[in-house]
Wavefront OBJ file of the C-alpha trace (Angstrom):
o trace
v 51.614 -120.213 -18.443
v 53.483 -122.280 -15.876
v 54.558 -120.608 -12.619
v 54.915 -117.060 -14.066
v 56.986 -114.409 -12.285
v 54.970 -112.672 -9.594
v 54.550 -109.382 -11.472
v 53.121 -111.217 -14.473
v 50.953 -113.418 -12.253
v 49.588 -110.339 -10.487
v 48.797 -108.621 -13.793
v 46.979 -111.728 -15.084
v 44.856 -111.954 -11.969
v 44.074 -108.227 -11.778
v 43.027 -108.134 -15.422
v 40.876 -111.252 -15.201
v 39.133 -110.020 -12.047
v 38.612 -106.563 -13.591
v 36.915 -108.033 -16.670
v 34.947 -110.528 -14.557
v 36.425 -113.543 -16.310
v 36.578 -117.068 -14.960
v 40.091 -118.445 -14.831
v 42.459 -121.148 -13.659
v 46.154 -120.194 -13.304
v 49.004 -122.189 -11.826
v 51.424 -120.315 -9.598
v 53.508 -120.440 -6.431
v 51.429 -120.644 -3.264
v 53.508 -117.827 -1.734
v 51.691 -115.443 -4.093
v 48.935 -115.717 -1.479
v 50.983 -113.476 0.813
v 51.309 -110.512 -1.530
v 49.294 -107.362 -0.951
v 47.567 -107.525 -4.350
v 46.496 -111.184 -4.001
v 45.575 -111.677 -0.339
v 42.628 -109.200 -0.383
v 41.087 -111.177 -3.259
v 41.381 -114.387 -1.240
v 40.025 -112.689 1.868
v 37.025 -111.330 -0.074
v 36.279 -114.751 -1.598
v 37.082 -113.618 -5.149
v 40.041 -116.000 -5.542
v 40.907 -119.370 -4.016
v 43.036 -122.472 -4.487
v 41.730 -124.932 -7.043
v 41.377 -128.677 -6.706
v 43.966 -131.461 -7.216
v 47.329 -129.943 -6.225
v 47.607 -130.160 -2.446
v 51.257 -130.661 -1.533
v 54.710 -131.546 -2.751
v 56.155 -130.406 -6.054
v 55.148 -130.797 -9.690
v 57.088 -131.484 -12.868
v 56.747 -129.195 -15.876
v 58.078 -129.449 -19.401
v 60.205 -126.460 -20.391
v 61.543 -125.150 -23.728
v 64.994 -126.047 -24.998
v 66.458 -122.651 -24.051
v 65.103 -122.749 -20.457
v 67.924 -123.125 -17.867
v 67.761 -126.299 -15.810
v 68.560 -124.545 -12.523
v 65.697 -125.934 -10.435
v 66.522 -128.153 -7.445
v 65.398 -131.125 -9.538
v 65.464 -131.290 -13.315
v 65.905 -133.920 -15.997
v 66.178 -134.536 -19.725
v 64.403 -137.622 -21.065
v 65.661 -139.980 -23.764
v 63.974 -137.860 -26.460
v 65.688 -134.661 -25.282
v 62.588 -133.207 -23.593
v 63.511 -131.045 -20.616
v 61.693 -130.953 -17.273
v 61.946 -129.078 -13.984
v 60.210 -129.802 -10.687
v 58.709 -126.781 -8.914
v 57.806 -126.744 -5.213
v 54.772 -125.125 -3.648
v 52.601 -124.711 -6.735
v 48.829 -124.375 -6.607
v 45.935 -123.665 -8.921
v 44.533 -120.154 -8.357
v 40.979 -119.798 -9.586
v 37.532 -118.277 -9.214
v 35.856 -121.437 -10.540
v 33.819 -123.161 -7.855
v 33.949 -126.919 -7.199
v 32.136 -129.167 -4.688
v 35.129 -130.083 -2.486
v 35.594 -126.409 -1.636
v 32.395 -126.546 0.417
v 33.238 -129.639 2.468
v 33.712 -129.021 6.181
v 37.127 -129.617 7.665
v 36.642 -132.246 10.393
v 38.090 -130.884 13.629
v 39.052 -132.998 16.621
v 41.308 -130.913 18.879
v 40.327 -128.724 21.798
v 41.923 -125.424 22.771
v 44.577 -125.265 25.477
v 46.709 -122.159 26.200
v 49.885 -124.258 26.275
v 49.343 -125.824 22.856
v 47.981 -122.676 21.188
v 49.974 -119.634 22.388
v 49.061 -116.081 21.404
v 51.223 -113.823 19.260
v 53.208 -111.083 20.957
v 51.612 -108.318 18.876
v 48.257 -109.765 17.792
v 45.146 -110.908 19.609
v 45.146 -114.321 17.942
v 46.345 -117.831 18.762
v 48.889 -119.665 16.630
v 47.947 -122.949 14.944
v 50.887 -124.730 13.319
v 48.883 -127.337 11.372
v 45.534 -126.956 9.624
v 44.429 -130.365 10.925
v 44.924 -129.086 14.483
v 42.572 -126.086 14.361
v 40.729 -126.225 17.701
v 37.021 -126.887 17.392
v 36.134 -124.869 20.494
v 38.055 -121.593 19.971
v 35.814 -118.747 18.784
v 38.494 -116.085 18.439
v 41.083 -115.334 15.785
v 43.645 -117.961 14.753
v 46.814 -117.657 12.684
v 47.090 -120.681 10.381
v 49.622 -121.669 7.677
v 48.915 -120.536 4.115
v 48.444 -124.219 3.223
v 45.149 -123.897 5.146
v 43.710 -122.641 1.860
v 43.864 -126.214 0.536
v 41.060 -127.014 3.008
v 39.275 -123.657 3.297
v 35.499 -123.861 3.231
v 34.107 -120.284 3.116
v 30.951 -121.437 4.912
v 32.979 -122.860 7.812
v 35.712 -120.217 8.271
v 36.048 -116.492 7.743
v 39.381 -115.010 6.648
v 40.032 -111.769 8.540
v 42.700 -109.089 8.547
v 45.507 -109.186 11.099
v 45.463 -105.384 11.078
v 42.273 -105.466 13.166
v 43.976 -107.594 15.839
v 47.000 -105.449 16.677
v 47.652 -105.120 20.392
v 49.642 -101.884 20.187
v 50.536 -99.064 17.842
v 54.146 -100.261 17.530
v 53.011 -102.864 15.000
v 52.657 -101.077 11.643
v 49.497 -101.502 9.611
v 50.457 -103.803 6.750
v 48.694 -103.611 3.412
v 48.655 -107.394 3.125
v 46.678 -107.884 6.368
v 48.573 -111.069 7.295
v 50.556 -112.022 10.379
v 53.975 -111.859 8.787
v 57.702 -111.483 9.451
v 59.000 -110.461 12.901
v 55.636 -108.955 13.839
v 54.244 -112.496 13.991
v 56.429 -113.560 16.922
v 55.632 -115.706 19.930
v 57.905 -115.037 22.917
v 60.144 -113.097 20.559
v 60.503 -115.934 18.037
v 59.069 -115.182 14.554
v 56.676 -117.641 12.945
v 56.269 -118.149 9.209
v 53.511 -116.091 7.565
v 50.002 -116.795 8.837
v 46.524 -116.252 7.452
v 44.095 -115.148 10.150
v 40.777 -116.986 10.353
v 37.912 -117.585 12.735
v 35.047 -120.020 12.869
v 31.829 -118.791 11.294
v 28.812 -118.842 13.535
v 26.410 -121.661 12.792
v 23.294 -120.355 11.088
l 1 2 3 4 5 6 7 8 9 10 11 12 13 14 15 16 17 18 19 20 21 22 23 24 25 26 27 28 29 30 31 32 33 34 35 36 37 38 39 40 41 42 43 44 45 46 47 48 49 50 51 52 53 54 55 56 57 58 59 60 61 62 63 64 65 66 67 68 69 70 71 72 73 74 75 76 77 78 79 80 81 82 83 84 85 86 87 88 89 90 91 92 93 94 95 96 97 98 99 100 101 102 103 104 105 106 107 108 109 110 111 112 113 114 115 116 117 118 119 120 121 122 123 124 125 126 127 128 129 130 131 132 133 134 135 136 137 138 139 140 141 142 143 144 145 146 147 148 149 150 151 152 153 154 155 156 157 158 159 160 161 162 163 164 165 166 167 168 169 170 171 172 173 174 175 176 177 178 179 180 181 182 183 184 185 186 187 188 189 190 191 192 193 194 195 196 197 198 199
């Protein structure tokens, strides 16, 4: 099923995990941020699949489907298509590229990597700019999961990094909404990671 509504997506995933099935489902990458999905990603039971990394994708839709997407078209044979942004494969099927190290080149500086107001973690705006020499927690964009190697990075819960009791414990465990501010300015949702120690 293409890009199902979140409730249906969640039910698919929960059922497949419960019955220990292998699966490959396409869905919106923002599903990563929901409380039922993020713990599975954190616990290495679910991850992004290969091939779709950025941009949007075109899908054929039935005749009755409304063409309300930002981009849609009807071809010369009357087939209808919509383009959907931010889609990813969600899977528990392993593949070799998932275990390739992300090559890091930047070094930490307090000016370039400020800390959050309410969390003991630095902010990293781009996955490619994760500092190689920072051992603490880092808030990275959800698109980081395109490059996540579970042997290189550990996904952790933001709830363990709270600096004060004014920040509520969130079931999703992400740095999210106004709680993820820097100098009072909110950042988009962040997944919290840290480098794994070399064995």
